[in-house]
VOBADO-766325 format. One record per residue (C-alpha): residue in one letter; x negated, y, z. Coordinates in steps of 0.1 Angstrom, whole numbers, padded with zeros to 4 digits, always signed. Layout:
! residues N
AXYZ...
//
This chain:
! residues 350
M-2378+1116-0212S-2362+1095-0187S-2381+1073-0165T-2369+1040-0148I-2362+1044-0112P-2370+1012-0090F-2342+0996-0074H-2357+0994-0040T-2360+1031-0040I-2321+1034-0043V-2311+1008-0018P-2330+1017+0014G-2344+0988+0034C-2347+0967+0002K-2383+0956-0009E-2389+0949-0044D-2395+0911-0039D-2359+0909-0026C-2339+0929-0051D-2331+0897-0073S-2309+0886-0043I-2290+0917-0048I-2288+0923-0083P-2260+0902-0099S-2271+0875-0125K-2258+0884-0161P-2228+0864-0169T-2234+0842-0200G-2213+0823-0225E-2176+0821-0219H-2180+0842-0186Y-2196+0872-0204N-2168+0870-0233N-2138+0864-0214H-2147+0870-0177E-2127+0838-0169D-2133+0815-0139T-2144+0781-0151D-2120+0763-0125S-2093+0774-0147L-2109+0759-0180P-2098+0723-0188V-2127+0698-0186P-2132+0678-0218P-2133+0640-0213P-2168+0625-0211A-2181+0610-0242P-2181+0573-0244T-2212+0556-0233K-2229+0535-0259I-2240+0500-0248P-2278+0497-0255L-2286+0471-0282R-2305+0451-0255D-2275+0448-0233Q-2250+0440-0262L-2275+0410-0271K-2277+0400-0236G-2238+0401-0234L-2236+0382-0266A-2259+0353-0253C-2237+0352-0222I-2206+0347-0243L-2221+0319-0262I-2232+0302-0231A-2196+0306-0219S-2183+0291-0251V-2204+0260-0250G-2198+0256-0213A-2160+0260-0215S-2160+0233-0243I-2180+0207-0222H-2156+0216-0193G-2127+0209-0214A-2143+0174-0224L-2151+0166-0189V-2114+0174-0178K-2099+0153-0205S-2120+0124-0194L-2107+0126-0158T-2072+0114-0169V-2073+0089-0142L-2069+0117-0115P-2037+0138-0112T-2040+0175-0123G-2034+0191-0091Y-2055+0168-0073M-2085+0172-0097M-2083+0209-0097A-2085+0209-0058I-2115+0188-0060I-2131+0208-0086G-2123+0238-0066V-2140+0225-0034F-2171+0218-0052S-2174+0248-0069V-2168+0270-0038L-2198+0249-0023F-2221+0254-0052Y-2211+0292-0058S-2218+0299-0021T-2254+0295-0026V-2254+0320-0056I-2235+0345-0034L-2260+0338-0004H-2291+0342-0028Q-2278+0375-0046N-2264+0387-0013T-2233+0397-0030P-2206+0417-0011L-2172+0402-0010G-2153+0427+0007R-2131+0454-0006Q-2137+0459-0045P-2132+0490-0065L-2096+0491-0082P-2083+0464-0058G-2049+0462-0076Y-2066+0454-0112F-2090+0431-0092A-2063+0411-0078L-2043+0409-0111R-2075+0398-0129I-2078+0369-0103L-2041+0357-0105L-2042+0360-0143G-2072+0339-0147C-2060+0314-0122G-2029+0309-0140A-2048+0306-0175Y-2069+0280-0158V-2042+0259-0142C-2022+0258-0177K-2051+0251-0198T-2063+0222-0175W-2029+0206-0177S-2029+0211-0215F-2063+0195-0218Q-2053+0165-0199F-2020+0157-0217L-2025+0171-0253P-2051+0164-0280L-2082+0183-0268G-2085+0199-0304D-2048+0210-0304A-2048+0222-0269S-2079+0244-0277A-2067+0258-0308I-2033+0270-0291V-2051+0283-0260F-2073+0305-0284T-2045+0325-0296S-2052+0346-0267P-2071+0375-0286I-2036+0379-0304F-2018+0383-0270A-2045+0406-0259G-2041+0429-0288L-2003+0432-0282I-2008+0437-0244S-2036+0462-0251R-2010+0481-0272I-1985+0484-0246F-2006+0492-0216L-2036+0506-0229R-2019+0524-0257E-2046+0508-0282K-2040+0510-0319Y-2018+0480-0331T-2023+0479-0370I-2008+0457-0399F-2038+0434-0393H-2026+0428-0358I-1993+0417-0374L-2008+0396-0400A-2028+0379-0372T-1999+0373-0354I-1980+0356-0383L-2011+0334-0389G-2013+0323-0352L-1977+0314-0349S-1980+0295-0379G-2008+0277-0368V-1990+0266-0336I-1960+0256-0355L-1983+0231-0375I-1997+0219-0344A-1967+0213-0325K-1948+0198-0356P-1912+0206-0344S-1889+0179-0355F-1866+0201-0375I-1893+0210-0398F-1915+0178-0397P-1910+0142-0392S-1913+0132-0357T-1950+0119-0357R-1963+0134-0324D-1968+0115-0294F-1960+0143-0269P-1926+0162-0259P-1923+0195-0279W-1921+0216-0248Y-1958+0205-0240I-1967+0231-0263S-1954+0260-0242I-1982+0254-0215P-2011+0261-0235L-1992+0292-0248L-1988+0303-0214A-2024+0297-0208A-2031+0319-0239L-2008+0348-0226F-2025+0346-0192M-2061+0348-0206G-2051+0376-0230S-2038+0394-0201A-2069+0386-0182Y-2091+0400-0207V-2072+0434-0209T-2074+0436-0170Q-2112+0427-0170R-2117+0456-0198K-2100+0479-0175L-2121+0470-0146G-2152+0474-0168R-2185+0476-0147T-2169+0485-0115C-2167+0450-0101N-2196+0424-0096S-2190+0394-0118V-2201+0371-0092A-2174+0381-0068I-2146+0379-0096S-2160+0342-0103F-2160+0334-0065Y-2124+0346-0060L-2113+0328-0092I-2127+0295-0082L-2112+0298-0046C-2079+0308-0061Q-2078+0279-0086G-2088+0255-0057L-2059+0265-0036S-2037+0267-0065G-2046+0230-0072G-2039+0219-0039L-2005+0235-0036F-1997+0222-0070S-2007+0187-0059L-1986+0189-0028A-1956+0203-0047L-1957+0170-0069S-1964+0146-0041E-1995+0134-0058Q-2013+0104-0046Y-2047+0110-0031S-2076+0086-0038L-2112+0090-0049P-2119+0084-0086P-2138+0051-0096C-2176+0052-0092G-2197+0059-0122S-2187+0083-0151P-2155+0095-0134R-2174+0107-0105L-2203+0122-0126C-2177+0142-0144L-2159+0153-0115I-2193+0168-0102A-2205+0183-0134S-2170+0199-0143P-2174+0224-0115V-2210+0233-0126C-2200+0239-0158L-2169+0261-0147I-2194+0282-0126V-2215+0286-0155V-2187+0299-0177F-2175+0320-0150I-2207+0339-0145S-2215+0342-0181L-2180+0352-0195N-2176+0380-0168K-2213+0394-0176G-2203+0391-0214L-2172+0411-0209R-2193+0439-0190Y-2217+0443-0222N-2195+0437-0252R-2161+0445-0265T-2131+0422-0262A-2133+0417-0301T-2168+0405-0300L-2157+0381-0270S-2128+0368-0291L-2147+0362-0322V-2175+0341-0305R-2152+0321-0282N-2137+0307-0315L-2164+0282-0312D-2146+0265-0284T-2121+0253-0309V-2145+0238-0333L-2165+0221-0305A-2134+0208-0291F-2125+0190-0324V-2159+0176-0326F-2158+0163-0290Q-2121+0147-0297I-2137+0129-0327T-2170+0118-0315I-2165+0113-0275F-2128+0104-0276G-2125+0086-0308R-2094+0104-0320V-2094+0120-0356P-2071+0149-0356E-2041+0151-0381V-2045+0172-0411L-2015+0195-0401S-2033+0200-0369V-2065+0211-0385I-2047+0234-0408G-2030+0249-0380A-2064+0254-0361C-2079+0271-0392L-2049+0296-0394I-2053+0306-0356F-2092+0308-0363A-2084+0332-0394G-2059+0352-0373T-2083+0356-0346V-2113+0364-0369T-2088+0390-0384V-2081+0409-0355T-2116+0407-0342V-2132+0421-0377T-2107+0449-0381Q-2111+0459-0344A-2146+0459-0346F-2152+0480-0375G-2119+0501-0371V-2101+0491-0403T-2063+0501-0402C-2053+0506-0439G-2035+0538-0428I-2007+0517-0410E-2006+0518-0372F-1978+0513-0347
//
C-alpha cells in the first residue's frame, strides 16, 4: 500500500505553506486540451451593447424636442427675409456662441482635443454645410417644400452607410429612393413635365437636396463617433463654424449690414439661436441613445409642422402636388426606418 509523500519533504527548504507557489497550476480549457498560448488565438469581437430602455426613452424625448425646435427655428428664419442670408447666419452664430458659453461654463465641458479628431472635424463641417444650405432654402423656398426636400436625408444616409460602413442596402432602400425622388420631382415641378406654375427658378431645388446630402452624411459620421465625443462640444463647434461661415458668405456676396427693424424681427433674431441651441443639444444626445432609423422616423414630424406653420403663420396654402410629393418623401423615409429597425430585407440585399 503506497503512501503520499508531502511535497515539502521532497524539495529541501520548502515549507508546506509555500508549496503552492512551486506547484504549477493545472491548465484548464483550451490550454489543457491543446497546450496552446492564448496570444495566438483570435479574439472574438465584443458583443454589441444593448441600450437600456430608460436611455432609449430619454433619447426619443430628445429627438422629439429637437424636431419641434427645428420646426420653430425654420419658421423664425423664414420670417427674417428682411435680412440677407449670410448676415443673418453670422448674427445668429454670435448670439448662439454667447448663449452656449454659459452652458459650457456651467458644465465645465472640455473643448480641447476630442476622440477620433478626423471624424469629429468631418461631423462639424458636414453639419455646418447642411445648416447653411437649409437656412438658404427656408428663406427662398416655401417652408413646407424646403422642409420636405431636406428630409430626404435618411435616404442619403442609407446609401452612404452602405458605401462607408458596409451596412445592408435592401430592396426597400431602393423603393424609398424612388419614392423620395418622385416626391422631389412633384415639389420641384420641372417645366418639361408640368406647366410652369412655380415662382422660383428650378435650380433652387438643388440647395435643399445638398442640405439633405450633408445632413445624411453627418448622421452617419455621428453614429461612427458614438458616445466617444461630448454632445456639448460638438454643438459648440457647430455653432462657431456656422457663425464663421455665415460671415464669410456675407462678405463674399458683399451684403449690406444693418440692424433689423424693431419689434418682431429683432425678437425672432434673438429667439432663433435659442432654438438652435436646443436643437443641437437634443439632437446629439438623441443620436447617442438611439439608432439613426429612430431619429429619421421621428424627425419626419418636422415636415408636418413646416406645412402647418406655412399655412397658419405665413398664410400660404401649399399646392396639391407639393403635398403629394411631401407624402411620397414621408413614405420613403418611413419605409427605410421601419425596415431598418426590424431588419426586414425580403432576402434581397446589395
